N, C-alpha and C positions, 0 to 999 in steps of 0.2 A: 535497418529502416525499410519498410515496405512500401512499393509505389504509391504515389499519391498521398504520402504524408504532407502535413502542412508545413511542417517545419524541419526541412531536412539541413542537416548539419554535415557537409563533408568538409574536414577539415582544412583541406587544399584549398579551399575558396573563401574561407572565414576570413575576415578581418584580422589585423594583427593582436588585440586586445582580446577579441572571441576566441583565437585561435589558443592564443595563451590560456585562457580560462579551460577550455576544451582540453588542453596538453595536460594541466594541472589535475583536471579529475581524470582524465585517463590515466596518468601516473598513480593517483591513489586506488583507483579503481580497477586498473586493467582494462577498461572499456568506458565509455558514456553512454548510460543507461539511457533509454528512450526518455522517460521523467524530465531531463535535465535537458534536452535538446530545445523544447519551449523557451528556455531561461538563458540560451546563451547571448541572445541581442541585448542583454543587460548584464555583462559577466559579473559586476560585484555580486549582483541576486543570484545567480547560479552557482557561484562559489560560497555565497554563504549558505544557501539550500543546501548544498553539498554537505559540508561541514555540519550542518544542524541534521541532516539525516545519518552522517556518520556517527556523529554524537550518540544519535538515539540508538541505533545497531549496537553499538558498542556499551551501552549504559547497562543498567543493573535489573531492566525487565526481562523475564525469562524468555527464552527464544519460541516456546510455544506460545506464549502469550502473545509477543510480539506478531508471529504468522497469525495467529488466528483473529487479532486487530486487523491486519490486511485482507483476510477474507471477508471479514464481517462488513469492510469497506468499501472493497469490491463488490459485495452487493448491494450495498446501501447507493453506489455510484453506478451500478449497471457497468463497470471496468473490466471487459473480457480479458482484457490486456493483463491486468492486475492479477486477477482471478489465476489466470494462466502460469502467470509469473511465481505464484505464491503456494499453492496448490500442495505441489510436491515438495517443498521447501515446509508447510507445517505438516505434513505428514510424519516428513522425516526429523522435525522436531518435536514430534512425540503426540501431534494432536491427531485423534483418533479417525478411521476413517467416517463413522458414524457420524462426529461431529462435523467433520467436513461437508457431508452431505445435508445436514441440518442448516450449516450456515449456509450453504447453496440455495436451500429451498425456501431461506426465510425464516426458519424457525429455532426456537432455543434447543440445544441439545438435550437430551434426557440424562438423567444420571447416570445410565449405563454409558453412555456416549462420550461425557465429559466429566471430571471431578467438578467439586463445587468452587473452585479457585478459578478454573478455565470458564466453567460457565457463567462466573459472576462476572469475569472481565469480557465476555461475549456479550451478555447482558447490557453490561456498562458502555460499550462501544456500540452495539445496536441503538441504545436508548439516545446515546449521543447524535449519531448521525441522522435517526429519523425524527428526535425532536429540538436538537439542538440544544439539549440541557439533560440533566441525569437526576430523577427524583431523588429524595433522601435514603428511601429503603435501597435501592439500587447502588447508590454512594456506600452507603454502611455496609454491605453486604460485600462489594469489592474490597474496601476498607479493612475488614476482618481478615484478609487474606494478604494485602499489599502491606507493605512498609510506607513512609511517607514519600521517600524518595522514588520507589516504585509505582506508587499513586501517580506523581508528578508525571513520570516519565509516561506511564499510560495515556493520561490526557495529551501529551505532546505527541505522543506516537500515535493517537486517533486524529489530530491534526495533521501530520506528518502523511499518514494513510490517504487521508482524502485529499489534501494539497497535490499527490502523486495520481490520485486517481482523475483529479480534476484537468492537471496537466496532460496525463494519458488520452482523456475522452477529446480534451480540444486539439491534441495535436494530431487525431486520427481522421483522416478524411471517411468518408463516406467509403469512396473506393479501395481505401485500404483494407476498412473493416471489412468488404466482401472478399478482397483478397485474401485476409487473414481465415476469414470462415472457409473458403476454398482449400486453403492448407491445413489448417489448423480444427477441421470441423464446424459444426453448427456454432452460433453465439452461446456462451455459457448461459446467458441472461438473455430472456425475450424482452423485447420492448413492449 
């Protein structure tokens, strides 16, 4: 964690129930990722949220679609931390550099940058985050590419990514953002 973070979570100073949850998450993931730190004050919520997250990441939605949802969400919520954590993962999962650049710029990728399946998922996530609903034509477009379980997980993945973006944005102080900018370059998204 960066200096100035609002929810510092040094394991050695946590009360016993919070420490137990910290250690359970750490055992399952190898570390306690930043989005879970604001939740540790409510151990049941932190544990349930981590299990929900793990369930979706190991679900049936393809990795390229998962990562694209996280990038669309990072853009929608101007969450630099989320973008930085998922940009390389998206590229490694097969999302083209052109599609990543398009998402960062807030535009739909062209047919040359993303196939119809990925393009439909990006548009779905973009509409859901921008308007808190999805028009029928956007829903139908994504439903032609995904089965019922994948579609269900897509909606849940959008909710997960939004929750994580909000947790990260609330968890970082202005000082921490400035420190990150010094270490990692300028902000991904300008205010």
